[in-house]
LUMRO-370305 format. One record per residue (C-alpha): residue number from 1; x, y, z. Coordinates in nm, 4 decimals, decimal comma. Each point is the difference from the previous one (the first is absolute). Layout:
N
+-----+----------+----------+----------+
:   k :        u :        v :        w :
+-----+----------+----------+----------+
: NUM :        X :        Y :        Z :
...
+-----+----------+----------+----------+
***
This chain:
431
+-----+----------+----------+----------+
:   k :        u :        v :        w :
+-----+----------+----------+----------+
:   1 :  -3,5089 :   1,0639 :   1,3286 :
:   2 :   0,0812 :   0,2688 :  -0,2552 :
:   3 :  -0,2855 :   0,2316 :   0,1090 :
:   4 :   0,0405 :  -0,0304 :   0,3776 :
:   5 :   0,3794 :  -0,0093 :   0,0344 :
:   6 :   0,1211 :   0,2174 :  -0,2888 :
:   7 :  -0,3121 :   0,2260 :  -0,0004 :
:   8 :   0,0252 :   0,1161 :  -0,3616 :
:   9 :  -0,3084 :   0,2261 :   0,0366 :
:  10 :   0,1370 :   0,2032 :   0,2886 :
:  11 :   0,0101 :   0,3709 :  -0,0776 :
:  12 :   0,3368 :   0,1707 :  -0,0308 :
:  13 :   0,0939 :   0,2772 :   0,2406 :
:  14 :   0,0603 :   0,2562 :  -0,2746 :
:  15 :  -0,2138 :   0,0193 :  -0,3124 :
:  16 :   0,2185 :   0,0627 :  -0,3080 :
:  17 :  -0,1238 :   0,2597 :  -0,2464 :
:  18 :   0,1000 :  -0,2118 :  -0,2981 :
:  19 :   0,2066 :  -0,3044 :  -0,0891 :
:  20 :   0,3519 :   0,0027 :  -0,1421 :
:  21 :  -0,1038 :  -0,1752 :  -0,3209 :
:  22 :   0,0895 :  -0,3411 :  -0,1322 :
:  23 :   0,3680 :  -0,0935 :  -0,0050 :
:  24 :   0,1432 :   0,0170 :  -0,3510 :
:  25 :   0,1139 :  -0,3640 :   0,0156 :
:  26 :  -0,3571 :  -0,1091 :   0,0756 :
:  27 :  -0,1302 :   0,1754 :  -0,3112 :
:  28 :   0,1818 :  -0,2404 :  -0,2299 :
:  29 :  -0,2431 :  -0,2196 :  -0,2017 :
:  30 :   0,1760 :  -0,3193 :   0,1095 :
:  31 :  -0,0877 :   0,0817 :   0,3604 :
:  32 :  -0,3646 :  -0,0222 :  -0,1025 :
:  33 :   0,0585 :  -0,3638 :  -0,0992 :
:  34 :   0,2499 :  -0,1222 :   0,2575 :
:  35 :  -0,1978 :  -0,0029 :   0,3310 :
:  36 :  -0,3267 :  -0,1464 :  -0,1409 :
:  37 :   0,1877 :  -0,2822 :  -0,1721 :
:  38 :   0,1837 :  -0,0941 :   0,3197 :
:  39 :  -0,3163 :   0,0177 :   0,2125 :
:  40 :  -0,1922 :  -0,2164 :  -0,2487 :
:  41 :   0,2778 :  -0,2557 :   0,0271 :
:  42 :  -0,0036 :   0,0067 :   0,3814 :
:  43 :  -0,3794 :  -0,0392 :  -0,0058 :
:  44 :   0,0363 :  -0,3047 :  -0,2245 :
:  45 :   0,2566 :  -0,1381 :   0,2463 :
:  46 :  -0,2548 :   0,0494 :   0,2792 :
:  47 :  -0,2556 :  -0,2053 :  -0,1972 :
:  48 :   0,2673 :  -0,2627 :  -0,0619 :
:  49 :   0,0772 :  -0,0020 :   0,3725 :
:  50 :  -0,3702 :  -0,0479 :   0,0798 :
:  51 :  -0,0193 :  -0,2973 :  -0,2368 :
:  52 :   0,2614 :  -0,1774 :   0,2122 :
:  53 :  -0,2669 :  -0,0642 :   0,2631 :
:  54 :  -0,1908 :  -0,2260 :  -0,2421 :
:  55 :   0,2794 :  -0,1647 :  -0,1979 :
:  56 :  -0,0279 :  -0,3269 :   0,1931 :
:  57 :  -0,3802 :  -0,0018 :  -0,0320 :
:  58 :  -0,0650 :   0,1176 :  -0,3533 :
:  59 :   0,2849 :  -0,0574 :  -0,2443 :
:  60 :  -0,0228 :   0,2872 :  -0,2450 :
:  61 :   0,3389 :   0,0301 :  -0,1724 :
:  62 :  -0,1505 :   0,2003 :  -0,2866 :
:  63 :  -0,1355 :   0,2607 :   0,2393 :
:  64 :   0,3301 :   0,0164 :   0,1878 :
:  65 :   0,1935 :   0,0263 :  -0,3261 :
:  66 :  -0,2279 :   0,2833 :  -0,1131 :
:  67 :   0,0639 :   0,2172 :   0,3063 :
:  68 :   0,3696 :  -0,0893 :   0,0013 :
:  69 :   0,0318 :   0,1191 :  -0,3604 :
:  70 :  -0,2047 :   0,3144 :   0,0621 :
:  71 :   0,2169 :   0,0949 :   0,2967 :
:  72 :   0,3236 :  -0,0834 :  -0,1828 :
:  73 :  -0,0928 :   0,2013 :  -0,3102 :
:  74 :  -0,1224 :   0,3082 :   0,1872 :
:  75 :   0,2924 :   0,0003 :   0,2424 :
:  76 :   0,2445 :  -0,0299 :  -0,2897 :
:  77 :  -0,1748 :   0,2880 :  -0,1773 :
:  78 :   0,0025 :   0,1992 :   0,3253 :
:  79 :   0,3719 :  -0,0546 :   0,0540 :
:  80 :   0,0761 :   0,0893 :  -0,3634 :
:  81 :  -0,2140 :   0,3170 :   0,0051 :
:  82 :   0,1553 :   0,0979 :   0,3333 :
:  83 :   0,3493 :  -0,0399 :  -0,1395 :
:  84 :  -0,0892 :   0,2169 :  -0,3016 :
:  85 :  -0,1491 :   0,2611 :   0,2348 :
:  86 :   0,3116 :   0,0019 :   0,2185 :
:  87 :   0,2198 :   0,0324 :  -0,3075 :
:  88 :  -0,2013 :   0,2883 :  -0,1475 :
:  89 :  -0,1303 :   0,1957 :   0,2985 :
:  90 :   0,2174 :  -0,0582 :   0,3073 :
:  91 :   0,3290 :   0,0916 :  -0,1602 :
:  92 :   0,1760 :  -0,3157 :   0,1135 :
:  93 :   0,1400 :  -0,0518 :  -0,3470 :
:  94 :  -0,0838 :  -0,3668 :   0,0505 :
:  95 :  -0,2959 :  -0,2312 :   0,0213 :
:  96 :   0,0899 :  -0,1958 :   0,3134 :
:  97 :   0,1647 :   0,1074 :   0,3255 :
:  98 :  -0,0355 :  -0,3195 :   0,2082 :
:  99 :  -0,2230 :   0,1941 :   0,2353 :
: 100 :  -0,1709 :  -0,2206 :   0,2646 :
: 101 :  -0,3485 :   0,0726 :  -0,1349 :
: 102 :   0,1059 :  -0,0786 :  -0,3556 :
: 103 :   0,1493 :  -0,3266 :   0,1219 :
: 104 :  -0,3161 :  -0,0803 :   0,1951 :
: 105 :  -0,1901 :   0,0037 :  -0,3300 :
: 106 :   0,2693 :  -0,1895 :  -0,1907 :
: 107 :   0,0244 :  -0,2891 :   0,2494 :
: 108 :  -0,3660 :  -0,1187 :  -0,0286 :
: 109 :   0,0233 :   0,0401 :  -0,3783 :
: 110 :   0,3026 :  -0,2317 :  -0,0072 :
: 111 :  -0,1770 :  -0,2469 :   0,2312 :
: 112 :  -0,2980 :  -0,0036 :  -0,2350 :
: 113 :   0,2431 :  -0,0656 :  -0,2852 :
: 114 :   0,0976 :  -0,3184 :   0,1847 :
: 115 :  -0,3633 :  -0,1093 :   0,0181 :
: 116 :  -0,0585 :   0,0942 :  -0,3653 :
: 117 :   0,2760 :  -0,2453 :  -0,0933 :
: 118 :  -0,1637 :  -0,2662 :   0,2140 :
: 119 :  -0,3425 :  -0,0174 :  -0,1727 :
: 120 :  -0,1383 :  -0,2022 :   0,2923 :
: 121 :  -0,2279 :   0,2458 :   0,1728 :
: 122 :  -0,1871 :  -0,2029 :   0,2626 :
: 123 :   0,2780 :   0,0116 :   0,2625 :
: 124 :  -0,0359 :   0,2454 :   0,2883 :
: 125 :   0,3349 :   0,1871 :  -0,0315 :
: 126 :  -0,1158 :   0,1376 :  -0,3362 :
: 127 :  -0,2860 :   0,1794 :   0,1738 :
: 128 :   0,1438 :   0,0901 :   0,3383 :
: 129 :   0,3511 :   0,1361 :  -0,0575 :
: 130 :  -0,0304 :   0,3049 :  -0,2363 :
: 131 :  -0,2528 :   0,2072 :   0,1984 :
: 132 :   0,1782 :  -0,0043 :   0,3413 :
: 133 :   0,3240 :   0,0973 :  -0,1758 :
: 134 :  -0,1791 :   0,2931 :  -0,1646 :
: 135 :  -0,1549 :   0,0937 :   0,3359 :
: 136 :   0,3454 :   0,0049 :   0,1526 :
: 137 :   0,0952 :   0,2569 :  -0,2651 :
: 138 :  -0,2953 :   0,2136 :   0,1076 :
: 139 :   0,1098 :  -0,0403 :   0,3619 :
: 140 :   0,3512 :   0,1155 :  -0,0858 :
: 141 :  -0,1441 :   0,3073 :  -0,1737 :
: 142 :  -0,2647 :   0,0993 :   0,2551 :
: 143 :   0,1543 :  -0,0928 :   0,3330 :
: 144 :   0,2857 :   0,2502 :  -0,0025 :
: 145 :   0,2626 :  -0,2675 :   0,0756 :
: 146 :   0,2041 :   0,1115 :  -0,3020 :
: 147 :  -0,0044 :   0,3702 :   0,0733 :
: 148 :   0,2926 :   0,1706 :  -0,1789 :
: 149 :   0,0859 :  -0,3309 :  -0,1699 :
: 150 :  -0,2590 :   0,0009 :  -0,2813 :
: 151 :  -0,1388 :   0,2695 :  -0,2275 :
: 152 :  -0,3385 :  -0,1751 :   0,0227 :
: 153 :  -0,0106 :  -0,0290 :   0,3810 :
: 154 :  -0,2615 :   0,2036 :   0,1857 :
: 155 :   0,1564 :   0,1339 :   0,3183 :
: 156 :  -0,3434 :   0,1017 :   0,1323 :
: 157 :  -0,1453 :  -0,3493 :  -0,0365 :
: 158 :  -0,1704 :  -0,1670 :   0,2960 :
: 159 :   0,2114 :  -0,2925 :   0,1151 :
: 160 :  -0,2703 :  -0,1543 :   0,2196 :
: 161 :  -0,2569 :  -0,0195 :  -0,2791 :
: 162 :   0,2572 :  -0,1367 :  -0,2441 :
: 163 :   0,1102 :  -0,2709 :   0,2445 :
: 164 :  -0,3603 :  -0,1003 :   0,0789 :
: 165 :  -0,0879 :  -0,0374 :  -0,3691 :
: 166 :   0,3222 :  -0,1848 :  -0,0829 :
: 167 :  -0,0394 :  -0,2388 :   0,2939 :
: 168 :  -0,3577 :  -0,0723 :  -0,1058 :
: 169 :   0,1070 :  -0,0927 :  -0,3539 :
: 170 :   0,3003 :  -0,2056 :   0,1115 :
: 171 :  -0,2075 :  -0,1693 :   0,2706 :
: 172 :  -0,2633 :  -0,0958 :  -0,2556 :
: 173 :   0,2713 :  -0,1307 :  -0,2316 :
: 174 :   0,1568 :  -0,2124 :   0,2747 :
: 175 :  -0,3400 :  -0,1406 :   0,0968 :
: 176 :  -0,0739 :  -0,0943 :  -0,3614 :
: 177 :   0,3450 :  -0,1554 :  -0,0457 :
: 178 :  -0,0360 :  -0,2124 :   0,3148 :
: 179 :  -0,3487 :  -0,1049 :  -0,1088 :
: 180 :   0,1214 :  -0,1017 :  -0,3454 :
: 181 :   0,2924 :  -0,1957 :   0,1462 :
: 182 :  -0,2388 :  -0,1995 :   0,2157 :
: 183 :  -0,2269 :  -0,0657 :  -0,2975 :
: 184 :   0,2966 :  -0,1010 :  -0,2108 :
: 185 :   0,1205 :  -0,2461 :   0,2622 :
: 186 :  -0,3466 :  -0,1527 :   0,0141 :
: 187 :   0,0216 :  -0,0749 :  -0,3712 :
: 188 :  -0,2726 :   0,2390 :  -0,1133 :
: 189 :   0,2307 :   0,2339 :  -0,1802 :
: 190 :   0,1640 :  -0,0598 :  -0,3360 :
: 191 :   0,3746 :   0,0072 :  -0,0522 :
: 192 :   0,1869 :   0,3207 :   0,0593 :
: 193 :   0,0659 :   0,2643 :  -0,2580 :
: 194 :   0,3549 :  -0,1047 :  -0,0851 :
: 195 :  -0,0314 :  -0,3752 :  -0,0563 :
: 196 :  -0,0993 :   0,0230 :  -0,3672 :
: 197 :   0,2839 :   0,2282 :  -0,1025 :
: 198 :   0,2409 :  -0,1055 :  -0,2695 :
: 199 :   0,3684 :   0,0438 :   0,0822 :
: 200 :   0,0246 :   0,3296 :  -0,1905 :
: 201 :  -0,3131 :   0,1424 :   0,1583 :
: 202 :   0,1245 :  -0,1026 :   0,3426 :
: 203 :   0,3300 :   0,1733 :  -0,0642 :
: 204 :  -0,1618 :   0,3173 :  -0,1337 :
: 205 :  -0,2402 :   0,0039 :   0,2936 :
: 206 :   0,2844 :  -0,0476 :   0,2484 :
: 207 :   0,1923 :   0,2851 :  -0,1644 :
: 208 :  -0,3043 :   0,2308 :   0,0114 :
: 209 :  -0,0854 :  -0,0929 :   0,3578 :
: 210 :   0,3621 :   0,0410 :   0,1116 :
: 211 :   0,0175 :   0,3403 :  -0,1713 :
: 212 :  -0,3237 :   0,1110 :   0,1687 :
: 213 :   0,1251 :  -0,1237 :   0,3390 :
: 214 :   0,3297 :   0,1880 :  -0,0264 :
: 215 :  -0,1789 :   0,3202 :  -0,1033 :
: 216 :  -0,2393 :  -0,0436 :   0,2930 :
: 217 :   0,2934 :  -0,0429 :   0,2407 :
: 218 :   0,1627 :   0,3167 :  -0,1332 :
: 219 :  -0,3313 :   0,1834 :   0,0318 :
: 220 :  -0,0742 :  -0,0915 :   0,3627 :
: 221 :   0,3625 :   0,0348 :   0,1167 :
: 222 :  -0,0324 :   0,3784 :   0,0657 :
: 223 :  -0,2841 :  -0,0684 :   0,2450 :
: 224 :   0,2375 :  -0,1980 :   0,2227 :
: 225 :   0,3394 :   0,1479 :  -0,0850 :
: 226 :  -0,1208 :   0,3632 :  -0,0084 :
: 227 :   0,2116 :   0,0692 :  -0,3045 :
: 228 :  -0,0761 :   0,0026 :  -0,3696 :
: 229 :   0,0870 :  -0,3109 :  -0,2014 :
: 230 :   0,2693 :   0,1024 :  -0,2530 :
: 231 :  -0,1002 :  -0,0115 :  -0,3649 :
: 232 :   0,3020 :  -0,2184 :  -0,0780 :
: 233 :  -0,1674 :  -0,2852 :   0,1910 :
: 234 :  -0,2975 :   0,0038 :  -0,2361 :
: 235 :   0,2319 :   0,0384 :  -0,3000 :
: 236 :   0,2011 :  -0,3096 :   0,0936 :
: 237 :  -0,3163 :  -0,2013 :   0,0710 :
: 238 :  -0,1491 :   0,1072 :  -0,3336 :
: 239 :   0,3147 :  -0,0887 :  -0,1950 :
: 240 :   0,0041 :  -0,3489 :   0,1555 :
: 241 :  -0,3665 :  -0,0486 :  -0,0895 :
: 242 :   0,0526 :   0,1250 :  -0,3560 :
: 243 :   0,2891 :  -0,2406 :  -0,0593 :
: 244 :  -0,1991 :  -0,2935 :   0,1422 :
: 245 :  -0,3095 :   0,0960 :  -0,2012 :
: 246 :   0,1892 :   0,0149 :  -0,3306 :
: 247 :   0,1785 :  -0,3285 :   0,0695 :
: 248 :  -0,3354 :  -0,1683 :   0,0616 :
: 249 :  -0,1405 :   0,1402 :  -0,3249 :
: 250 :   0,2992 :  -0,1406 :  -0,1867 :
: 251 :  -0,0270 :  -0,3342 :   0,1779 :
: 252 :  -0,3623 :  -0,0223 :  -0,1087 :
: 253 :   0,1222 :   0,0281 :  -0,3609 :
: 254 :   0,2842 :  -0,2497 :   0,0431 :
: 255 :  -0,0616 :  -0,1839 :  -0,3276 :
: 256 :  -0,0069 :   0,3216 :  -0,2000 :
: 257 :   0,3010 :   0,1285 :   0,1943 :
: 258 :   0,2037 :  -0,2953 :  -0,1291 :
: 259 :  -0,1159 :   0,0639 :  -0,3564 :
: 260 :   0,0081 :   0,3809 :  -0,0096 :
: 261 :   0,2495 :   0,0886 :   0,2740 :
: 262 :   0,2501 :   0,1594 :  -0,2390 :
: 263 :  -0,2676 :   0,2102 :  -0,1706 :
: 264 :  -0,1237 :   0,1066 :   0,3434 :
: 265 :   0,3469 :   0,1184 :   0,1021 :
: 266 :   0,0450 :   0,1941 :  -0,3247 :
: 267 :  -0,3381 :   0,1738 :   0,0288 :
: 268 :   0,0534 :   0,0816 :   0,3675 :
: 269 :   0,3457 :   0,1436 :  -0,0741 :
: 270 :  -0,1362 :   0,2112 :  -0,2865 :
: 271 :  -0,2752 :   0,1384 :   0,2235 :
: 272 :   0,2493 :   0,0885 :   0,2749 :
: 273 :   0,2170 :   0,1830 :  -0,2548 :
: 274 :  -0,3084 :   0,1943 :  -0,1103 :
: 275 :  -0,0750 :   0,0907 :   0,3624 :
: 276 :   0,3620 :   0,1126 :   0,0477 :
: 277 :  -0,0346 :   0,2263 :  -0,3054 :
: 278 :  -0,3201 :   0,1547 :   0,1367 :
: 279 :   0,1124 :   0,0387 :   0,3619 :
: 280 :   0,3702 :   0,0658 :  -0,0691 :
: 281 :   0,0727 :  -0,2073 :   0,3085 :
: 282 :   0,3001 :  -0,2212 :   0,0697 :
: 283 :  -0,1116 :  -0,1421 :   0,3374 :
: 284 :   0,1211 :  -0,3539 :  -0,0651 :
: 285 :  -0,1745 :  -0,1722 :   0,2918 :
: 286 :  -0,3426 :   0,1418 :  -0,0797 :
: 287 :   0,0474 :  -0,0649 :  -0,3722 :
: 288 :   0,0739 :  -0,3653 :   0,0763 :
: 289 :  -0,3166 :  -0,0176 :   0,2116 :
: 290 :  -0,1903 :   0,1559 :  -0,2879 :
: 291 :   0,1524 :  -0,2550 :  -0,2381 :
: 292 :  -0,1299 :  -0,2833 :   0,2172 :
: 293 :  -0,3413 :   0,1693 :   0,0280 :
: 294 :  -0,0234 :   0,0182 :  -0,3787 :
: 295 :   0,0747 :  -0,3708 :  -0,0465 :
: 296 :  -0,3577 :  -0,1346 :   0,0460 :
: 297 :  -0,1344 :   0,2587 :  -0,2448 :
: 298 :   0,2839 :  -0,0765 :  -0,2432 :
: 299 :  -0,0724 :  -0,3738 :   0,0246 :
: 300 :  -0,3704 :   0,0589 :  -0,0679 :
: 301 :   0,0908 :   0,2076 :  -0,3059 :
: 302 :   0,2416 :  -0,2661 :  -0,1216 :
: 303 :  -0,2460 :  -0,2882 :   0,0522 :
: 304 :  -0,3168 :   0,1752 :  -0,1161 :
: 305 :  -0,1867 :   0,0173 :   0,3357 :
: 306 :  -0,0741 :  -0,3749 :   0,0205 :
: 307 :  -0,2030 :  -0,0148 :   0,3253 :
: 308 :  -0,3121 :   0,1845 :  -0,1106 :
: 309 :  -0,0940 :   0,3663 :   0,0131 :
: 310 :  -0,1462 :  -0,0064 :   0,3523 :
: 311 :   0,3187 :  -0,1245 :   0,1654 :
: 312 :   0,2262 :   0,2295 :  -0,1985 :
: 313 :  -0,2176 :   0,3113 :   0,0334 :
: 314 :  -0,0053 :  -0,0115 :   0,3813 :
: 315 :   0,3709 :  -0,0702 :   0,0387 :
: 316 :   0,0846 :   0,2466 :  -0,2774 :
: 317 :  -0,1630 :   0,2757 :   0,2058 :
: 318 :   0,2054 :  -0,0861 :   0,3094 :
: 319 :   0,3187 :  -0,0278 :  -0,2081 :
: 320 :  -0,0581 :   0,3432 :  -0,1553 :
: 321 :  -0,0551 :   0,1483 :   0,3453 :
: 322 :   0,3264 :  -0,1503 :   0,1227 :
: 323 :   0,1912 :   0,1223 :  -0,3054 :
: 324 :  -0,1533 :   0,3483 :   0,0295 :
: 325 :   0,0834 :   0,0148 :   0,3703 :
: 326 :   0,3650 :  -0,0928 :  -0,0596 :
: 327 :   0,0513 :   0,2388 :  -0,2932 :
: 328 :  -0,1769 :   0,2998 :   0,1559 :
: 329 :   0,1372 :  -0,0357 :   0,3542 :
: 330 :   0,3394 :  -0,1663 :  -0,0213 :
: 331 :   0,1034 :   0,1466 :  -0,3380 :
: 332 :  -0,1341 :   0,3515 :   0,0551 :
: 333 :   0,2287 :   0,2877 :  -0,0917 :
: 334 :   0,0736 :   0,3469 :   0,1339 :
: 335 :   0,1132 :   0,3155 :  -0,1747 :
: 336 :  -0,0378 :   0,3747 :  -0,0120 :
: 337 :  -0,0387 :   0,2845 :  -0,2492 :
: 338 :   0,0739 :   0,3697 :   0,0313 :
: 339 :  -0,2721 :   0,2263 :  -0,1316 :
: 340 :   0,0482 :   0,3754 :  -0,0518 :
: 341 :  -0,2677 :   0,2100 :   0,1674 :
: 342 :  -0,1229 :   0,1395 :  -0,3331 :
: 343 :   0,0043 :  -0,3361 :  -0,1854 :
: 344 :  -0,3685 :  -0,0764 :   0,0574 :
: 345 :   0,0497 :  -0,3763 :  -0,0251 :
: 346 :   0,2493 :  -0,2818 :   0,0494 :
: 347 :   0,0565 :  -0,3205 :  -0,1982 :
: 348 :   0,0638 :  -0,3208 :   0,1965 :
: 349 :   0,0502 :  -0,3287 :  -0,1877 :
: 350 :  -0,1762 :   0,1479 :  -0,3001 :
: 351 :  -0,3001 :   0,1226 :   0,2017 :
: 352 :  -0,0796 :   0,3729 :   0,0107 :
: 353 :  -0,1168 :   0,1372 :   0,3363 :
: 354 :  -0,0920 :   0,3614 :   0,0646 :
: 355 :   0,1869 :   0,1794 :   0,2761 :
: 356 :  -0,3276 :   0,1421 :   0,1339 :
: 357 :  -0,1351 :  -0,3525 :   0,0578 :
: 358 :   0,3154 :  -0,1045 :   0,1850 :
: 359 :  -0,0094 :   0,3008 :   0,2332 :
: 360 :  -0,3711 :  -0,0231 :   0,0827 :
: 361 :  -0,0551 :  -0,3773 :   0,0323 :
: 362 :   0,1328 :  -0,2007 :   0,2955 :
: 363 :   0,0756 :  -0,3091 :  -0,2097 :
: 364 :   0,0073 :  -0,0148 :  -0,3800 :
: 365 :  -0,0222 :  -0,3452 :  -0,1598 :
: 366 :   0,0404 :  -0,0270 :  -0,3764 :
: 367 :  -0,0948 :  -0,3407 :  -0,1374 :
: 368 :   0,1267 :  -0,1615 :  -0,3182 :
: 369 :   0,0053 :  -0,3638 :  -0,1202 :
: 370 :   0,3684 :  -0,0429 :   0,0871 :
: 371 :   0,0631 :   0,2375 :   0,2896 :
: 372 :  -0,1813 :   0,1965 :   0,2665 :
: 373 :   0,1640 :   0,3220 :   0,1131 :
: 374 :  -0,0611 :   0,1204 :   0,3569 :
: 375 :   0,0903 :   0,3508 :   0,1189 :
: 376 :  -0,0651 :   0,1342 :   0,3505 :
: 377 :  -0,0328 :   0,3743 :   0,0471 :
: 378 :   0,1615 :  -0,0196 :   0,3464 :
: 379 :   0,3252 :  -0,1225 :  -0,1585 :
: 380 :   0,0269 :   0,2815 :  -0,2582 :
: 381 :   0,2759 :   0,2462 :   0,0908 :
: 382 :   0,0111 :   0,3610 :  -0,1129 :
: 383 :   0,3493 :   0,0841 :  -0,1255 :
: 384 :   0,1821 :   0,3275 :   0,0459 :
: 385 :   0,0626 :   0,0120 :  -0,3757 :
: 386 :  -0,3675 :   0,0752 :  -0,0667 :
: 387 :  -0,1153 :  -0,3563 :  -0,0584 :
: 388 :  -0,1241 :  -0,3216 :   0,1594 :
: 389 :   0,1644 :  -0,3316 :   0,0771 :
: 390 :  -0,2672 :  -0,2657 :  -0,0595 :
: 391 :   0,0698 :  -0,3566 :   0,1255 :
: 392 :  -0,2152 :  -0,2811 :  -0,1407 :
: 393 :  -0,0492 :  -0,3752 :   0,0305 :
: 394 :  -0,0806 :  -0,2367 :  -0,2862 :
: 395 :  -0,2085 :  -0,3177 :   0,0403 :
: 396 :   0,0712 :  -0,2201 :  -0,3032 :
: 397 :  -0,2765 :  -0,2307 :  -0,1276 :
: 398 :  -0,2260 :   0,0600 :   0,2984 :
: 399 :  -0,2901 :  -0,0461 :  -0,2413 :
: 400 :   0,0683 :  -0,3756 :   0,0160 :
: 401 :  -0,0973 :   0,0018 :   0,3686 :
: 402 :  -0,3352 :   0,1667 :  -0,0714 :
: 403 :  -0,0625 :  -0,2258 :  -0,2995 :
: 404 :   0,0824 :  -0,3127 :   0,2005 :
: 405 :  -0,2258 :   0,1077 :   0,2850 :
: 406 :  -0,2884 :   0,0669 :  -0,2385 :
: 407 :   0,0442 :  -0,3409 :  -0,1668 :
: 408 :   0,0188 :  -0,1781 :   0,3370 :
: 409 :  -0,3208 :   0,1593 :   0,1292 :
: 410 :  -0,1947 :  -0,0157 :  -0,3263 :
: 411 :   0,0942 :  -0,3568 :  -0,0991 :
: 412 :  -0,2353 :  -0,1777 :   0,2487 :
: 413 :  -0,2868 :   0,2209 :  -0,1189 :
: 414 :   0,0777 :  -0,1105 :  -0,3547 :
: 415 :   0,0004 :  -0,3642 :   0,1107 :
: 416 :  -0,3424 :   0,0347 :   0,1605 :
: 417 :  -0,1467 :   0,1760 :  -0,3033 :
: 418 :   0,1449 :  -0,2565 :  -0,2412 :
: 419 :  -0,1435 :  -0,2865 :   0,2062 :
: 420 :  -0,3383 :   0,1756 :   0,0076 :
: 421 :  -0,0138 :   0,0486 :  -0,3765 :
: 422 :   0,1207 :  -0,3565 :  -0,0642 :
: 423 :  -0,2782 :  -0,1381 :   0,2232 :
: 424 :  -0,2544 :   0,2309 :  -0,1609 :
: 425 :   0,1075 :  -0,1080 :  -0,3462 :
: 426 :  -0,0114 :  -0,3687 :   0,1020 :
: 427 :  -0,3500 :   0,0365 :   0,1467 :
: 428 :  -0,1164 :   0,1785 :  -0,3151 :
: 429 :   0,1371 :  -0,2797 :  -0,2180 :
: 430 :  -0,1738 :  -0,2612 :   0,2172 :
: 431 :  -0,3316 :   0,1752 :  -0,0415 :
+-----+----------+----------+----------+
***
């Protein structure tokens, strides 16, 4: 299909003497990591999808769990590396823009989070769902349906080829689903994926699945409405999910909440005051959201992390990401400095930046543990009084987002390695 319809080997009418060189954004080291990680994850999803054809014949939950974890880890690492690349190289001044292609990677990752909570891997939805969702993201990117609505959309994509490939994948998925339903009705299939959930796991899974569904709706809406989904929609959906997620974490620690509730409130309040001192923000609504986001972490600190390191490490990573997202996005600050032409450098929030760097670089990002400073050359104004007006934006505690993302992605790898060494040690003792 690709060779005969698109004809990628057809000669061009005019032979260029030389290329234009690689785009500066593509020369960033994180761009070297981002695409391979995502493609490895999608390949693992394809293997997972293929396993769905044999789930009712050969029950292999360990094999399914393996490919589910591989895909989840690599997709998480791909999303994280992509967000760092966007922050450093694209000049967005942020790590997430709710772009349709970004969302198309986030949605299958959230769905796989649901299945990771389940721990019952011999049910067909675990295998079938993630890959078609990822394929839909590829369709959105390559088909041209989002032309002028996405920075990742390819306006010269071939719609016919994209539709043929997408229909093939979705058709295969529907066939497998119908087949599994018939097998399940005949009594040959085990219970579904959600029957063994505890109440908390059911609630967390429902929250994750609902969040993924709402993001998916906002992502596909431009295809039908022919207008971009406003960012406020995703913000509201995310805030609702964050509140529900933190309430569920607290409910899971109900006994400790009764014993250490006062200590939790004191620690959470102290942390919010510290954030206010760093960000110099008085946005009451966002500070209250941050206070609620800090409560699970404060309770864990007050109770001594009672549920084991595996549980706390995974949820600590997500909590740090949420806290970093709120502080860096909602509590960001703006300001400006005036630099004389002959000054040579400016000082912003204690950070020295040379004037030559500001005038030659499109976006300057200065990172520190407490604040990131972002300056765009296009916003610098030359003053009549022989100087420059330099606006800047501060992103307080954005490092918590990167740290939380790294912990979230790396934690499952640590679990696997710890289990391996424990088994190896046990087998050595037995010998």
